[in-house]
C-alpha positions in Angstrom: -25.3 11.8 10.7 -22.1 13.5 11.7 -20.6 12.2 15.0 -20.4 14.0 18.4 -16.8 13.0 19.3 -15.4 13.8 23.0 -11.9 14.8 23.1 -9.7 14.5 25.8 -6.2 16.2 25.8 -3.7 14.6 28.3 -0.3 15.5 27.8 2.4 13.6 30.0 4.2 16.6 31.1 2.9 19.0 34.2 4.6 21.3 36.4 2.4 21.0 39.3 1.8 17.4 39.8 3.9 14.8 38.4 2.2 12.6 35.9 -1.2 14.1 36.9 -3.2 12.5 34.3 -2.2 9.1 35.3 -2.9 10.1 39.3 -5.6 8.1 40.9 -9.0 9.5 42.1 -11.2 7.0 43.5 -8.8 4.1 42.7 -8.8 5.0 38.9 -6.4 7.3 36.9 -7.8 10.8 35.9 -7.8 10.1 32.2 -9.8 6.7 32.6 -12.2 8.7 34.6 -12.7 11.3 31.8 -12.7 8.4 29.4 -15.4 6.3 31.5 -17.7 9.4 31.6 -17.6 10.3 28.1 -18.5 6.3 27.4 -21.2 6.6 30.0 -22.7 9.8 28.1 -25.6 8.5 25.4 -25.1 11.7 23.4 -21.5 10.9 22.7 -20.6 8.5 19.6 -16.7 8.3 20.0 -14.5 9.1 22.7 -10.7 10.1 21.8 -7.6 11.0 23.7 -4.8 13.0 22.3 -1.8 12.5 24.1 2.0 12.4 23.9 2.7 10.1 26.3 2.6 6.3 25.9 1.7 5.3 29.1 -1.7 7.5 29.3 -2.2 6.0 25.5 -2.3 2.6 26.9 -4.5 3.8 30.0 -6.9 5.3 27.8 -7.1 2.6 25.0 -7.7 0.1 27.8 -10.6 2.1 29.1 -12.1 2.5 25.6 -10.7 5.5 23.7 -9.4 6.0 20.6 -5.6 7.3 20.6 -4.4 10.2 18.4 -1.1 10.8 18.7 -0.2 14.4 19.8 3.2 16.2 18.1 5.6 17.5 20.6 5.4 21.0 19.4 1.9 20.5 20.6 2.5 19.2 23.7 4.7 21.7 25.8 3.6 24.3 28.5 2.6 26.8 26.3 0.8 24.6 23.6 -3.0 25.6 24.3 -6.0 23.1 24.7 -7.6 24.5 21.0 -4.4 23.1 19.1 -4.8 19.8 20.6 -8.9 19.8 19.6 -7.7 21.3 16.1 -5.2 18.6 15.5 -7.1 15.7 16.6 -10.2 17.0 14.2 -7.6 16.9 11.4 -6.3 13.1 12.4 -10.0 12.1 12.8 -10.9 13.7 9.2 -8.1 11.8 7.8 -9.5 8.7 9.6 -12.7 9.3 7.7 -14.7 10.5 10.8 -16.8 13.1 10.3 -16.7 14.9 13.7 -19.8 17.6 13.8 -19.8 18.1 17.7 -16.5 18.2 19.8 -17.1 17.5 23.4 -13.8 18.8 25.1 -13.6 17.1 28.5 -10.7 17.9 30.8 -9.4 14.9 32.7 -8.2 17.2 35.5 -12.1 17.7 36.3 -12.4 13.9 38.1 -16.1 14.3 38.8 -17.7 15.1 35.2 -21.3 15.2 35.4 -22.7 12.8 32.5 -26.4 14.4 32.8 -25.1 17.8 32.4 -22.7 16.6 29.4 -25.6 15.1 27.7 -27.7 18.2 27.8 -24.9 20.3 26.5 -24.2 18.2 23.5 -28.2 18.1 22.7 -27.8 22.0 22.8 -25.4 22.0 20.2 -26.9 19.5 18.1 -30.3 21.0 18.2 -28.6 24.5 16.8 -29.7 26.1 19.9 -26.3 26.9 21.0 -22.9 26.7 19.3 -20.6 26.7 22.3 -21.8 25.2 25.7 -19.7 24.9 28.8 -20.2 23.7 32.1 -20.3 25.9 35.3 -21.6 26.4 39.1 -23.9 29.3 39.9 -22.6 31.7 42.5 -24.1 34.6 44.3 -20.7 35.6 45.6 -19.4 39.0 46.1 -16.3 39.3 43.7 -13.1 41.4 44.4 -9.8 42.0 42.9 -6.8 43.8 44.2 -6.6 46.9 42.6 -3.6 49.4 42.8 -1.5 49.3 45.4 -3.1 46.3 46.7 -6.8 47.7 47.2 -9.7 46.0 47.0 -11.9 46.8 44.1 -15.6 45.4 43.9 -16.2 43.6 40.8 -19.7 42.3 40.6 -21.5 44.4 42.7 -21.5 48.3 44.5 -19.4 48.2 47.6 -21.6 50.2 49.4 -24.6 48.1 48.5 -25.4 44.5 50.0 -28.6 43.3 48.6 -30.1 40.1 49.7 -29.4 37.0 47.7 -33.0 36.7 46.6 -32.8 40.1 45.3 -29.8 39.6 43.2 -29.0 37.6 40.3 -26.4 34.8 40.4 -23.2 34.6 38.2 -21.8 31.7 36.6 -18.4 30.3 37.2 -16.5 28.0 34.8 -15.7 24.7 36.3 -13.4 23.6 33.2 -15.0 20.2 33.2 -16.2 20.0 29.8 -16.9 22.5 26.8 -19.2 21.4 23.7 -18.8 22.8 20.6 -19.7 22.8 16.9 -16.6 21.4 15.0 -17.2 23.9 12.1 -17.0 27.1 14.4 -14.4 25.5 16.6 -12.3 25.5 13.1 -13.2 28.9 12.0 -12.8 30.4 15.5 -9.9 28.5 16.6 -11.6 29.1 20.2 -14.1 27.1 22.4 -16.0 30.1 22.8 -17.9 31.7 19.6 -21.5 32.2 18.3 -24.3 31.8 20.7 -22.7 30.4 23.7 -24.6 28.7 26.7 -24.2 27.4 30.1 -25.1 24.0 31.8 -25.0 24.4 35.3 -23.4 21.4 37.5 -23.4 20.5 41.2 -21.1 22.4 42.8 -19.5 19.4 44.7 -18.6 18.0 41.3 -16.7 21.4 40.3 -13.2 20.2 41.5 -10.3 20.9 39.2 -7.2 19.6 39.7 -3.9 21.8 39.4 -2.4 21.3 42.7 -1.5 18.7 45.3 -3.9 20.1 47.7 -6.6 19.9 45.2 -5.7 16.3 44.0 -5.9 15.3 47.9 -9.3 17.0 48.4 -10.6 14.9 45.3 -9.4 11.7 46.8 -10.9 12.5 50.1 -14.4 13.3 48.6 -14.4 10.8 45.7 -16.3 7.9 48.1 -19.1 10.3 48.5 -19.4 11.8 44.9 -18.7 8.5 42.7 -21.3 6.4 45.0 -24.3 4.9 42.5 -27.5 7.0 43.8 -29.2 3.8 45.0 -26.5 2.4 47.1 -25.3 -0.3 44.9 -23.0 -0.3 41.9 -22.1 -2.4 38.6 -19.7 -5.6 38.7 -16.2 -5.9 39.1 -14.6 -7.0 35.7 -11.5 -8.5 37.3 -10.1 -11.7 35.7 -8.1 -12.8 39.4 -8.6 -11.9 43.2 -5.8 -10.8 45.4 -6.3 -10.4 49.3 -4.7 -9.6 52.4 -5.4 -11.5 55.5 -5.8 -10.0 58.7 -8.6 -7.4 58.7 -10.3 -8.9 55.3 -10.6 -12.6 56.1 -10.5 -11.9 59.7 -12.0 -9.3 61.9 -8.8 -7.7 62.7 -9.1 -8.8 66.5 -6.9 -11.2 68.4 -8.2 -13.6 71.1 -6.2 -14.8 73.8 -7.1 -17.8 76.3 -5.9 -18.1 79.8 -2.6 -20.3 78.3 -1.9 -17.5 76.2 -3.1 -18.9 73.2 -4.1 -16.5 70.5 -6.8 -17.1 68.0 -8.7 -15.1 65.2 -12.2 -15.4 63.5 -13.1 -16.3 60.1 -16.2 -16.3 57.8 -17.5 -19.5 56.4 -19.4 -17.1 53.8 -16.2 -16.0 52.6 -15.0 -20.0 52.2 -18.0 -20.4 50.0 -17.4 -17.1 48.1 -13.6 -18.4 47.5 -14.9 -21.8 46.7 -17.2 -20.0 43.9 -14.3 -18.4 42.4 -12.4 -21.2 42.2 -15.0 -23.2 40.6 -15.3 -20.4 37.9 -11.5 -20.7 37.3 -10.8 -17.3 38.7 -7.3 -17.4 40.2 -7.2 -16.4 44.2 -4.2 -15.1 45.9 -3.7 -14.6 49.6 -1.0 -12.1 50.1 0.4 -11.4 53.7 3.3 -10.0 55.1 3.5 -12.2 58.3 4.9 -15.6 58.2 2.2 -17.2 60.9 1.2 -20.7 60.2 -2.5 -19.8 60.2 -2.3 -18.0 56.7 -1.1 -21.1 55.2 -3.5 -23.2 56.9 -6.3 -21.1 55.8 -5.1 -21.4 52.6 -4.7 -25.1 52.7 -8.2 -24.9 53.8 -9.7 -23.0 51.1 -7.4 -24.4 48.4 -5.8 -21.4 46.8 -2.3 -20.3 46.8 -0.5 -18.2 49.7 2.3 -15.9 49.6 3.4 -14.8 53.1 6.4 -13.3 54.7 6.3 -10.5 52.0 8.3 -7.5 52.9 7.5 -5.8 49.6 3.9 -6.9 48.7 3.8 -5.2 45.6 6.6 -6.7 44.5 5.2 -10.3 45.1 2.3 -9.2 43.5 3.7 -8.2 40.2 5.7 -11.6 39.9 2.5 -13.7 40.6 0.7 -11.5 38.1 3.3 -11.9 35.8 3.6 -15.4 36.0 0.1 -16.2 35.4 -0.1 -13.7 32.6 -2.8 -11.3 34.2 -2.5 -7.8 33.4 -2.2 -5.8 37.0 -5.6 -3.8 35.8 -7.4 -7.2 35.8 -6.8 -7.6 39.2 -9.0 -7.0 42.3 -6.9 -6.5 45.3 -8.7 -6.4 48.8 -7.2 -4.6 51.7 -7.3 -2.9 54.9 -4.5 -1.0 56.2 -1.6 1.1 55.0 0.5 -2.0 53.9 -2.0 -2.6 51.3 -1.5 0.7 49.7 1.5 -0.4 47.3 -0.9 -3.1 46.0 -3.8 -0.8 45.9 -2.2 1.5 43.7 -0.9 -0.6 40.9 -3.9 -2.8 40.3 -6.8 -1.8 38.1 -9.5 -2.8 41.2 -8.2 -1.8 44.4 -10.8 -2.6 47.2 -11.2 -1.8 50.4 -13.5 -3.0 53.7 -15.6 -0.6 55.1 -13.8 0.0 58.2 -10.4 0.2 56.3 -7.7 3.0 57.1 -8.9 6.4 55.8 -5.9 6.5 53.2 -6.9 2.8 52.0 -10.5 4.0 51.8 -9.1 7.1 49.6 -7.1 4.6 47.5 -9.9 2.5 46.8 -12.1 2.1 43.7 -14.4 0.0 45.4 -15.6 -0.2 49.1 -17.6 -3.0 50.3 -20.2 -3.1 52.8 -19.6 -6.0 54.8 -16.3 -5.8 57.1 -13.5 -8.2 57.5 -14.4 -11.5 58.7 -17.9 -11.2 58.2 -18.7 -11.8 54.3 -16.3 -9.2 52.8 -14.6 -11.9 50.6 -17.8 -13.3 49.4 -19.0 -9.5 48.7 -16.1 -9.3 46.8 -16.3 -13.0 44.9 -20.0 -12.2 44.0 -18.9 -9.1 42.5 -16.3 -10.5 40.4 -18.8 -13.7 39.4 -21.2 -11.0 38.4 -18.6 -9.1 36.0 -18.1 -12.4 34.2 -21.6 -13.0 33.5 -22.8 -12.6 29.8 -25.3 -9.9 30.8 -22.6 -7.4 32.5 -20.3 -5.5 29.9 -16.7 -6.2 30.6 -14.3 -3.5 30.7 -14.7 -0.2 32.6 -17.3 -0.1 35.2 -20.6 2.0 35.1 -20.0 3.5 38.7 -16.3 3.9 39.9 -17.4 3.5 43.4 -19.9 0.5 44.6 -21.5 -0.6 47.6 -22.2 -4.1 48.2 -25.2 -6.3 49.3 -25.7 -7.9 52.5 -24.2 -11.3 52.9 -24.9 -13.7 55.8 -21.8 -15.0 57.8 -20.7 -17.0 60.9 -17.4 -16.8 62.5 -15.4 -20.1 63.3 -12.3 -19.5 65.4 -8.6 -19.9 63.6 -5.1 -19.6 65.3 -3.7 -16.1 65.5 -2.3 -14.2 62.2 -0.6 -10.9 63.0 -1.5 -7.7 60.6 
């Protein structure tokens, strides 16, 4: 039987947002989110990204996509998506791939509904429809500006205001996905042909990113939309763990006694988590901007490497990863405040404690349940260990955001470490 192939056009150029397809939402590049959605769809047999950009190709390949190199004449601002789809079909045909159905996915729609995509593919495969697109139901009264700027009613009579229950809904394309019979696409050279069907999606997911404001909105709501329905998620497939100290190993508070001596609290549960990671051979680094000796003391207690006094944390992280031969995409970094953003933005697994700064929460791919100083590091450790279990697939996650189970902890006291 012919294959259902997801094709994701993702060119490198973009006028509205620089390097748009590599921008992160929920801690994951947009092109990777599209690849992940396609791979999670049981009706899709193959996932292809067509791009003119080497960086996009590298990210897409890492997430499990097959790459089609898109020629320059099909990558400009004037080139239509259909031209990229048809070129990809020609390349796949040369690779002896029998693509009977094309699922055209837009990387700029970060919250693709996998269940709806599955339904759309089934509609085309069963031959009930030739072309299917994602849409949201709307009862809105639509208007347009006519001559001289005067308003003109489009889908209703201006002098009639029927109740919602007395009206038929209209449907608005989301731009998220289009599922097409490949032979019909080749003949029509357009995404709409033959018997056209609609698959409704949740309006919350109908965000299409063309502007910086839309990107900011998507980042703000990602934690709510991405979260697994049962409140829990898949394991973290990381090869190394790097954490901030204050607000992560501690509860971000300072205790001062009558002699002016300051101290912070840490968790024995976190210590056990680090011990388990070490036993599994997983590299662990504490990376702090401050030079207070408590960081080194805690590192010695845990038996892990410490880099502190780091003015440029991202540069130190890059150097450490390079020295160990670990790709940044395979590192889990746990942070809580704005000085962690530079690290969160370059690793494959940006992780935040639940009481982190809003910008950190927005940048995170995983938000833990346990706060700093109360089992957050243990929580992360257990997820990374689960990610290395033979029962857990390596690579891209089943859910982009995750919530952790509770972990008990206690709070012995250690000297101060500034944030």
